C-alpha atoms as one frame of an Amber mdcrd trajectory, in Angstrom:
protein
   2.752  28.089 -34.292   4.974  31.393 -35.904   4.379  32.330 -32.319   6.596
  29.483 -30.845   9.330  30.938 -33.106   9.522  34.292 -31.248  12.854  35.517
 -29.400  11.600  34.752 -26.130  10.552  31.367 -27.004  14.055  30.923 -28.511
  15.840  32.039 -25.768  14.105  30.093 -22.719  15.025  27.015 -25.216  18.619
  27.779 -24.922  18.838  28.317 -20.993  16.459  25.063 -20.584  18.423  22.917
 -22.374  21.863  24.065 -20.628  19.743  22.804 -17.429  19.287  19.762 -19.015
  22.854  19.173 -19.857  23.743  20.200 -16.261  21.186  17.848 -14.921  22.615
  15.199 -16.831  26.076  15.320 -15.500  24.580  15.533 -11.993  22.564  12.473
 -12.921  25.158  10.424 -13.131  25.593  10.830  -9.261  22.222  10.719  -8.039
  19.852   9.206 -11.516  16.623   8.983  -9.631  16.597  12.057  -7.364  18.079
  14.276 -10.079  15.739  13.019 -12.623  12.967  13.915 -10.152  13.759  16.974
  -9.905  14.720  18.075 -13.269  11.197  16.889 -14.195   9.978  18.975 -11.383
  11.699  22.335 -12.645  10.805  21.119 -16.022   6.552  20.841 -14.790   7.034
  24.469 -12.944   8.276  26.330 -15.974   6.061  24.710 -18.854   3.288  25.911
 -16.246   4.292  29.304 -15.895   5.188  29.820 -19.823   1.763  28.434 -20.340
  -0.016  31.053 -18.175   2.305  34.087 -18.314   3.335  33.746 -22.367   1.368
  33.752 -25.781   2.523  30.851 -27.098  -0.535  28.853 -28.135  -1.924  25.204
 -27.523   0.997  23.623 -29.576   3.654  24.911 -27.068   4.350  21.192 -25.250
   4.044  19.632 -28.627   7.051  21.854 -29.868   9.125  21.485 -27.281   8.408
  18.524 -27.281  10.012  18.414 -30.574  12.911  20.470 -30.163  14.284  18.564
 -26.835  13.907  15.448 -29.003  15.927  16.832 -31.573  18.741  17.898 -29.095
  18.859  14.996 -26.693  18.079  12.070 -29.182  19.419   9.963 -26.421  17.680
  10.933 -23.516  14.143   9.732 -22.812  11.810  11.773 -21.240  10.877  14.582
 -23.624   7.378  13.106 -24.835   4.351  15.144 -25.148   2.563  12.093 -22.516
   5.898  12.662 -20.202   5.787  16.662 -20.299   2.694  16.873 -19.478   2.980
  14.352 -16.514   6.067  17.039 -15.576   3.165  19.605 -15.608   0.803  17.373
 -13.491   3.194  16.815 -10.974   3.957  20.169 -10.144   0.718  21.170 -10.027
  -0.328  18.709  -7.923   1.633  19.268  -4.921   2.071  23.037  -5.690  -1.603
  23.932  -6.255  -3.442  20.856  -4.544  -3.714  21.593  -0.313  -6.696  19.237
   1.685  -5.567  21.224   5.367  -1.675  20.596   4.984   0.884  22.374   3.539
   1.599  22.382  -0.050   4.787  20.626  -0.975   6.462  24.638  -2.583   5.543
  25.758   0.872   6.779  23.425   2.887  10.111  22.864  -0.070   9.914  26.162
  -1.801  12.692  25.216  -4.189  13.399  21.879  -5.378  16.875  22.167  -5.461
  17.028  23.129  -1.987  15.281  21.474   0.876  13.553  18.964  -1.288  17.123
  17.125  -1.953  15.959  15.404   1.559  11.993  15.082   0.631  11.212  11.249
   0.223   9.436  12.222  -2.797  12.986  11.951  -4.413  13.386   8.580  -3.360
  10.276   6.691  -5.272  10.554   6.025  -9.296   9.005   8.212 -11.970   6.990
   5.547 -12.901   5.614   5.278  -9.190   5.208   9.433  -9.155   2.775   8.762
 -12.014   0.854   6.223 -10.358   0.415   8.456  -7.438  -0.659  11.143  -9.276
  -3.130   9.573 -11.372  -4.510   7.580  -8.773  -4.300  10.388  -5.614  -6.381
  13.355  -5.004  -5.081  14.497  -1.789  -1.103  15.070  -0.790  -1.529  13.353
   2.211  -2.451  10.264   0.534  -0.076  10.721  -1.749   2.529  10.969   0.714
   0.748   8.009   2.731   1.740   5.760  -0.301   4.803   7.234  -1.131   6.018
   7.017   2.525   4.442   3.188   2.710   6.132   2.128  -0.914   9.409   3.262
   0.730   9.128   1.510   4.147   8.000  -1.885   2.221  10.192  -1.228  -1.233
   6.813  -1.816  -3.408   6.986  -2.582  -6.917   4.869  -0.055  -8.849   2.368
  -3.507  -9.427   1.989  -3.777  -5.458   1.751  -0.175  -5.368  -1.375   0.085
  -7.611  -2.796  -2.811  -6.095  -2.517  -1.102  -2.514  -4.059   1.985  -3.921
  -6.874   0.079  -5.818  -8.093  -1.287  -2.534  -7.593   1.701  -0.442  -5.253
   1.176   2.104  -4.946   4.872   2.756  -8.872   4.555   4.087  -8.286   0.651
   5.479  -5.316   0.885   7.731  -5.731   2.235  11.372  -9.731   1.964  10.960
 -10.185  -0.959  13.048 -12.254  -0.643  16.625  -9.165  -1.807  18.923  -8.238
  -0.653  22.986  -4.651  -0.902  21.954  -4.177   2.920  23.610  -5.504   1.485
  26.901  -3.899  -2.044  26.592  -0.810  -0.990  25.319   2.424   1.243  26.008
   2.424   4.753  23.811   5.066   3.392  21.056   3.551  -0.467  20.899  -0.228
   0.745  20.877   0.326   3.172  17.777   2.451   0.511  15.955  -0.249  -1.906
  16.567  -3.299   0.496  15.428  -1.140   1.187  12.483  -1.082  -2.124  11.236
  -4.793  -2.984  11.736  -7.185  -2.322   8.792 -10.781  -2.507   8.474 -11.827
  -4.226   6.207  -9.092  -7.173   5.322  -9.120  -7.879   1.535  -8.886 -11.505
   0.805 -10.504 -11.135  -2.736  -7.704 -13.570  -3.813 -10.285 -16.073  -1.946
 -13.151 -17.619  -4.115 -15.467 -19.117  -1.918 -18.859 -20.630  -0.873 -20.746
 -17.558   0.952 -21.422 -20.397   3.430 -17.518 -21.458   3.983 -16.762 -22.532
   7.637 -14.211 -21.256   9.687 -11.679 -23.880   8.871 -11.973 -24.164   5.331
 -11.049 -19.895   5.545  -8.176 -20.994   7.550  -6.967 -23.529   5.056  -7.540
 -21.177   2.259  -5.723 -18.286   4.029  -2.367 -20.357   4.430  -2.800 -21.992
   0.750  -2.562 -18.559  -0.211  -0.149 -17.272   2.138   1.730 -15.393  -0.863
  -1.570 -13.358  -0.772  -2.258 -12.836   2.949   0.765 -11.796   4.201   1.093
  -9.002   2.336  -2.284  -8.273   3.113  -1.740  -8.090   6.800   1.295  -5.748
   6.201   4.769  -6.113   6.555   6.466  -7.846   9.988   4.130 -10.679  10.053
   5.393 -14.277  10.702   3.326 -17.194  10.181   3.624 -20.058  13.428   1.062
 -22.033  12.616  -2.736 -22.350  12.183  -4.677 -24.341  15.225  -1.942 -23.863
  17.332  -2.188 -25.610  20.256  -2.556 -24.587  23.703  -2.899 -26.845  26.785
  -4.256 -25.503  29.833  -5.244 -27.187  32.812  -6.337 -30.926  31.566  -8.113
 -29.603  28.427  -6.302 -28.580  24.909  -7.201 -25.762  22.735  -6.308 -24.317
  19.578  -5.739 -20.661  17.998  -7.053 -20.634  14.588  -4.148 -18.608  13.259
  -0.805 -17.737  14.996   1.748 -15.226  13.805   4.995 -13.001  15.387   5.362
  -9.791  14.550   9.005  -8.644  14.027   8.474  -5.409  15.007   6.194  -5.380
  17.874   8.287  -8.129  18.691   5.266 -10.123  20.160   2.896 -12.853  19.284
  -0.158 -11.868  17.168  -3.275 -14.556  17.154  -5.945 -13.890  14.629  -9.165
 -15.572  15.442 -11.570 -15.905  11.989 -15.160 -15.939  12.665 -17.256 -15.970
   9.211 -20.743 -14.700  10.902 -21.177 -11.352  12.487 -19.272 -10.529  15.697
 -20.888 -11.646  18.513 -19.386 -10.185  22.391 -18.179 -13.909  23.363 -15.559
 -13.993  20.559 -13.581 -11.005  22.592 -13.795 -13.537  25.163 -12.546 -16.658
  24.084  -9.853 -14.594  22.010  -9.105 -12.821  25.337  -8.566 -16.279  26.964
  -6.335 -17.653  24.129  -3.795 -14.067  24.561  -3.712 -15.012  28.485  -2.323
 -18.449  27.169  -0.141 -17.537  25.050   1.359 -15.181  27.614   1.914 -17.572
  30.090   2.940 -20.783  28.088   4.432 -19.261  24.947   6.149 -15.928  25.270
   9.348 -15.670  26.592  10.386 -12.343  29.016  12.122 -10.684  25.745   8.383
 -10.719  23.967   6.176  -8.003  23.807   2.607  -8.309  25.353   0.500 -10.603
  22.712  -1.962  -9.041  20.602  -5.337 -10.258  19.799  -7.018  -9.720  16.207
 -10.403 -10.724  15.514 -11.941 -10.735  11.731 -14.836 -11.473  11.223 -17.996
 -10.970   8.452 -19.258  -8.262   9.969 -19.583  -6.033  13.230 -21.299  -3.154
  14.446 -18.788  -0.869  16.206 -20.695   0.659  18.967 -21.110  -3.222  20.289
 -17.477  -4.023  19.593 -16.234  -1.135  21.396 -18.400  -1.809  24.275 -17.671
  -4.929  24.168 -13.587  -4.311  24.494 -14.304  -1.863  27.388 -13.191  -3.918
  30.770 -10.938  -6.048  28.419  -7.188  -5.920  29.785  -5.139  -7.722  26.986
  -4.744  -5.755  23.930  -7.306  -6.832  21.086  -8.117  -5.381  17.772 -11.557
  -6.342  15.532 -12.190  -6.266  11.783 -14.097  -7.246   9.357 -13.035  -8.794
   6.507 -14.677  -9.665   2.757 -13.676 -12.455   0.306 -15.486 -13.159  -3.406
 -18.088 -15.089  -2.374 -19.366 -17.599  -4.731 -23.451 -19.583  -4.564 -22.393
 -23.259  -3.639 -23.358 -24.455  -7.138 -20.992 -22.180  -8.839 -18.390 -23.292
  -6.111 -19.484 -27.007  -6.854 -18.834 -26.789 -11.154 -15.527 -25.054 -10.509
 -12.305 -27.226 -11.044 -10.093 -26.636  -7.997  -6.519 -25.743  -8.041  -5.463
 -29.127  -7.673  -7.522 -30.411 -10.995  -6.504 -27.104 -13.009  -2.576 -28.359
 -12.427  -3.371 -31.417 -12.984  -5.205 -30.657 -16.733  -1.873 -28.324 -17.395
   0.041 -30.933 -16.536  -1.691 -33.553 -18.955  -1.512 -30.779 -21.519   2.218
 -30.150 -21.564   2.970 -33.859 -21.680   0.500 -34.806 -23.937   1.888 -31.780
 -26.502   5.451 -31.411 -25.409   6.138 -34.771 -26.607   4.736 -34.128 -30.062
């Protein structure tokens, strides 16, 4: 530890303290961005000093102690957080995955990086990103989505755990052939493959109407999985064509695409005739429901399983926009599901418990 009393360390520590004091003043004007910039530069200096100076293995522990003594009112100078600062800098400056590194794009954090989206999310989100993401492009995908959707840290963690980066835009669609460019790009982006309905616990032999009802009962989980912009219009939506009455599974309106979206659910493997039926529903909604201000209706077909080649082949000559994806949910065998109480039964038991013991 004697090497840490070296004059070079003392001089650097004095300059660093002054930098932090200056940062405190600026932070009053722009709290999050200034803090992120401070942590970036702290990580940069720690990295450089550890690579160039010979201060021993206790360097970060000593630095943490010195900074906490000088700034007892400030959080963020624990050994753990200083190591995060170092990881933060190294992740964006050293990790490459076919794109330029962050330091190549923005050579100095205090300059061009002020306009970068990385400064717009809280430090807790930053730590989640560098803990869970392996590449810069993956990290920036989640940063952009966090800003776009105003995700909490818990939602961000959930989206990373369910691999939104790997699922979004991966469905088989004909959107590029049936929609104009701006709308086709957005429509492709909103599709995922597979959709994660693990918040449902259903029989492995569930019927499609039961799946519809379960998704609507869990609409607070279903809508976030669909993505931002979906407004629920109803299930078994009636469409009278000629003398017959047809019903779509689920109908939504998308506030960004400015169009109706029909979601058809199939609890078995994809079959080509599913496309024909959905195509019919889209035409019916376009003729009977949409008005002149709405964009063309989009169809989403969600199947238990699919063969991508068969799906692509089935969509080739279809003129209405359709996307096809898989979905999965938590499957329970029939005997296990029958033995479990329903949500209503659990709620009643809880109310009985509260009434019985609340009165004592």
